[in-house]
N, C-alpha and C positions, 0 to 999 in steps of 0.2 A: 632697496636696502633690505637685507635679510637679517632678522634677529635670531640670536641663538635661543634654544629652549631655556625657560626660566626654572630656577631651582625652587621647589615649593617653599613658600615663606620668604623668598628673596626676590625682589624686583629691582633690577639694575643696582644690585648691591645695597639696597635700602631695605631693612627689615620691614615686613608688613605686620601691623598691629591692629587690633580692634578691641573696642570696649562696648559692653552692652549692659544696660541696667534695666530692670523691670520692677515696677511697683506691684507688690502682691496685695490683693484685696482679701485679706484673711479676716474671717469672722469667728469670734470666740463661740465655742459650742455652748449649748444650754441644756441642762438636765433638770427633770423633775423626778423626785423620788418619793414613793409612798411606802411606809413601813407599817405592816399590820401584825401586831403581836398576838400570839396564841399562848398565853401564859399557862393554860391548863396542860399543854403538851410541850412546853419549853421550846416553841418554834416561832419563827417570824417569816412572813412573806414580804419580799421586796419587789415592787413593780415600779415602773416609771417610763418616761419618754425621753428622747433625745432630739435635739434640733441642731442643724448645721454641723453634724458629725457625719463624715462621709461613710457610705456603706462599707463595712469591713473595718472601720476605724475602731480603735480600742478605747473602752471606757474603764477607768480605774476608780473604784469606790472603796473608801476606807471607813469602816465603822469602828467607833470607840465607845466602850461601855463606861459606866460610872467609876470603875476601878482603874481606868486607863488602858485596859486591854484592847488591842486592835485586831481587826480581821480585814484583810485586803481581798477584794473581789475584782478580778479582771474579766471583762466580757467584751464581746464584739458587737458593735452597734448594727 
């Protein structure tokens, strides 16, 4: 018996379907931030570390002063 070629996605006129589900093992990132104020020069140095943030991942840091003014800093981990 010779079968005719199959149409992609169709096998004997029955549509082919597939379902796939994956469980992701996502871990929340962890940041430590140190702020050193230099009041004499109106400056501040911000340093810190990141954990579980992939290389090249973006870190968004929002600083808010006592008056409610904010500064957003975006950097690459």
